[in-house]
N, C-alpha and C positions, 0 to 999 in steps of 0.2 A: 362352311359347307362348300362342296364342289358345285359351283354354279357358273360354268364357262359361258353360258348363253344369257347371263343377266344383262338386261338392257335390250335384248332382241325381242321384237314383237312379231308374233305369228298370227296371221289370219287363216283360220282353219275351216274350210268348206267341206271337209271330208266326212264320210259316214262309215259305219259298220266297223271293220277291223283294221285293214292295212294302213289307211291314212290316219285314222285316230291313234293308232299305236305309234306311228312316226311322230306325231305332234305330242303325244304323251311323253315320249323319250325326251323331246326338246323341252317340255315343261319341267320335267324332273331335273334338267340341267340348267334351269334358271330362266328360260324364256317365258315371256308373258304370252300365253296362248288364248286367243279369243275364238271360241268355237261358235260359228254361225249355224243356227238351226231353224227349221221351218216352224213358224208359230203354230202352237196347238198340237204339234206332232213330235218334232225333235228327231234325234237319231233313232233309227229302228231298234237298235240294241237296248234302248231304255226299257223295252218291254220284255226282254229276253233273259232267260236264266231259270235255274231250278227252284228259286224261291218266288212264287207268284205274287206274294204280298209286296215284294220290292218292285216287280213289274207293274203292279197296279199304281204304284207311286211314281212310275216312270224313272225308276232308279234301279233297274234290273242288274243282276250280276254281270250280264253280258256287256253292260255299259261301264261298270266299275273297272273292269280289267284294263281299259285303255283310255280313261277320261278323267282321272284325277288331275290335280294341278292345272286346271283350265278354268276359263270363264265361259259362261253360256249367254249368248245374245241371240234373241229371236228376230229374224229378218226375212221378209218375203221378197226374195230376189226378183220375182216376176212383176213387182210393182215399181213404178218409177221412183217413188220415195225410198223404197227398200234398196234399190240399186244405188241410189245416191248416197245412202248411209254406208253401204259397203265400200263405195269409192272413197269416202272420207276416211274410213278405217284403213284402207289400203295406203292412203297418202302418208300415214304415220307408221307404216309397218316395214319390216325388213324381209319377211318371208310370207308367201302366199301358197297355200296347199289346197289342191282340189283333187277329187277322185271321181269326177263325172266320166261318162263315156266320152271318148274323143269327139270334139265338135260341140258338146253341150255348153261348155264354158264360153266358147266364142258366141254361141247364139244368145247367151245371157248378157253378152257385152263385157265378159270378164276373161277373155282369152289373153294370152301372153302379150300380144301387141297392145291391147287396150290397157292392160294393167301396167306395163312399163311406161306408158304415156303418163300415167298417174304418178308412178314412182320409178324413176329411171335407173335406180340401183337395186331393184327388188330381186330376190331369189324366188322364182316362180316354179313350183314343183307340181307336176301332174303325175298322178298315180292311176294306172289303168290295168286292164287285164293283159293286153297284148302290146301296149305302147301306142305312141301317137302316129306311127307310120307303119306301112306294110299291109299286105292284103287282109290280115286278120284284125287290123286295128279297130274297125267299127264294132266288133263283137263284144258283148258283155260276158262276164264270167264270175264265178266264185271259186274259192279255194279248191273244192273237189273237182270242178271242171278243169282247172289248170293241172291238177294232179293227173287227170286222164290225158291231157294234151301233152304234158312234158315228158312222159315215158316212165315216170317213177313207179306207176302201178304195175308195169310189166317186169319190174325188178324186185317187187315186194311180195312177200308170201312164198309159199312152197311151189316148186315146179309142178304144174298141172292143176293148181288150184284156181287158175284164172286171175285176171288183174285184181290187185288188192290195194286199197287206199291206205295211206298212212293215217293213223288214228286221230291225230290232232290237226287243226288247220295251220300247219307249219308254213305253208306258202304265204298266207296272209301276214303272219307275224314277221317272217323273214323279209317280206317286202317292206313292211314298216321300218325294220332296222336298216334295210338298204336305203330307203328314202331319207331317213334321218341322217345317215352317213353322207349321202349325196348333198343334202341341204347344208350340212356343216362345212363340207368341202367348198360348196358354192359361196358361202358367206366369206370364206377366206379369199376366194377368187374375186368377189366384189370389192373386198378391201384392197386387193392388189390392183384392179383395173378401174374401179368406179362404175362399172357397167352391169346392167341386169344380166342374170343367168337363168336360162330356161332348162330345168331339170326334168327329164322324162324317165319315169320309173315304171317298169312293167312286171306284173306278176309272173308271166312266162319266163322272162329273162332271169328273174331272181330264182325261180325254180330250177332252171337249167344250170345256173351258177352253183346251186347247192349240189348239183351232180357233176361238178367240173371234171373230176377225174374220169368218170364214165364217158362224158362227152368227148374229151380229148382222145381217149383210147379208141372210141368208135370211129371218129372221123379220121384219125391218123393211121389206124391199123385195121380198119374194117372189123374190129372186134365188137361182138354183139353181147351185151349183158343179158343174163337170163335170171329168172326168179331164183333167189338164193336162200330163201327161208331165213333161218336164224344163223346161218353160217357166216364166217368172216370173209370179207372180200379178198383177203390175202390168199385164200384157198389152202392155207397151211393146215396139215392134218392135226397139228397141236393147237389150233385156234378154232373158235366157233362156239357152238352150243352143245353142252353135254348134260344128259340126264343123270341125276344123282339119286341117292336113296330118298331124298325129298327135295324137290325144287329143281329148276333149270339153272345150270352154271354157264355163264358167258366167260370165255377164256381167250386170252391173246398171248400165246407164247410163240412169237414170230421169229425173233432172232436167236442166235446160238446160245448166248448167255441165259436168256429166258428159258429156252428149251432144256438146258442142263439143270437149271434150278427147279424147273417143273418136275423132271424125272426124279430128282433127289427128294423133293418135299413130299411127293406122293408115294415114296418108297419103291420106286421102280428104276433104280440105277441100272438094272439089267438091260433096259432099253438102250442105254448108251454103249453097251458092249456088243449089241447085235449088229452085224454088218449090214443088215437091211436098212438101218436107221442111223448110221454113224456120220452121215453128212446131210446137209439140207437137200442136195440133189437126189440122193437115193431115198430120202424120206418121202419126197414127192412121188417118186416112182412106186414106192411101196406104201403109199398113204393109207390105203384101205386097211391093211394089216395093222398099221400103227393106230389108226383110229379105233379099230375094234379092241385093241389092247387097252387103250385109254378109256374107252367106254366102260369096259368091265371094271376097271379100277375105280372110276368115279362113282359107280353104283354102290360102292362099299361105305360111303359116308354121305351126309347131307350137303346141300349146296352151301348152307351157312358155315358148316365146318370147313369145307374146302376153301371158301372165300377167306376165312380167317387165316388158315395156314399159308395160303398162296400170297396173301397180302404181306404176311410176315417175311416171306422170301422175296418180296418185290416182283412178283409175277402178276401182271394185270388180270384181274378176275372179279366177277360180281355175280351174286344171285339175281336172277330176273325178278324184279319187284313190281308190285302194283303202285299206282301213284300215291295212294294214302300211306303205304309203307315208306316210300321215298321221302314224302314230306314230313314223316315222323322221325327221320334220321337227324341226329344232332348236327350233322354237317350243314343241313339246310338252315338251321337257326344260326349256326356259326357264321355263315356267309351273308345272312340278312337278306335272303332272296325275296322274302315276303314282308310287306308292311301291314300292320294291323290298324284298321280304322273302325270308327263307330258312327253309325247313322242314328240320329235322334228318333226314338220311337221304334227302333229295331233292336231286339235283345242280343242277337248274335254278333260277334265281331266279324268284320269283313276284311279279308286278306287280299291285297293287291300286289302286283309285281313291283319290285324295286328295279333299279337299273341292273342290267345283266353283267356288270363289272363293278369292281370296287375302286374308289379313288382315294388316295392318301390313306389307305388302310381302312376306309369306312365304306359301308353300303350307302347308296344314295336312294332316298325314298321320296315320294311325292310330298309336297308341302301343304296340300289342301285336298279336301274331299272332292269327288266329282260334283259338278254344279247341278242344281235343280234346273229344269228347263227354263231358260230365260232369266235366270236369277240375277244376271249382271247387266241386263239390257238397259235399264234406266241409268245406272251408274256410268256405263260406257258411253251412252249417248250424251249425258250431261258433260262428260269430259270432252266431247266433240263440240261443245257450245250449244247443244240443243236443250232449250229450257223445258220446264215441266208442262206448260201449255202445249208446246209443240210435240212433246212425247205423247201426250194424251190424244192429240189429233192423229198422230201416226198410228197409235194403237187402234183407234176407232176406224181408221181407214184400212186396216189390215196389213199395214206395212211392217209392223213389228208384233 
């Protein structure tokens, strides 16, 4: 299997989505991820999801999405004993991940300077809303708050509809991917220099990088993006969203070869002979007339029919689908994007994400189920040399 992080130990103090998704990716790539959770409570997402019976078991679907391939250890970091256990774990680790508000890790005694004194070649990754510096740094946030802050909501939806949020918590998961990439780069840097690396990953930074082209154009040319609905950013009259006899067709015929294939496959070669549309430049000038002509043509068949004929002609197009329709596509199974898991006592299969890329022609899936709260506490502590009597003392004292 593709396990490039085998032998890497990650201490994961993160909760909810962005941080746990980062460490989930590392776990799927072979790292040993030890997730530290608060005794009796655990990660908030353990109770989240549309199947309440799983939430009652503290194994909610919200937790499954980004916590397979990990170990769970319960530690109360606000107790001296709990903090000492965390320090022992750090001493044998390669990576430390936290997503507290800036300043909280320092107050716990687990800031970067404290941690690198324990392990001088650690990769220390902090994930936060706005980063570890700057005037907004102390503020907390969640995905939808960052969507409001980053500007994406005023580019989403139709003009006049008001700010519109992207439907999925894409900033959280993109931040997790960004953090995982940063950690892996930092591990290589540690190998090169032998020195600890402090990685600072912010949700706002990530959100803006997902809008990189818009950001560059606005700052460099005073260009201001507006709500564009379902239309293509290219603004080409032969690209965007088209109503059909049934369903919405998303089409991208931006370059000249694509445009000529489009006209041919939809039976409108006459468009190519019309002087209003014979070059890209005049097509833009007369875009409304061309769009009206294409609209009328696409209404003659369904989106599924148009998708099939356009795909055959190598013109990018797809019917707008619901998520359940997309997941039923054979392409999803062929790519192995979801891994099926089974929880004892739960009748339905649970599907969790695989890595978002394939390695050596294979999909990469998590190697183990998400852990029950504290499932690995005693085993991990014994590996640190803490015997059974001491484990019991720590448990009675509220440290674990």
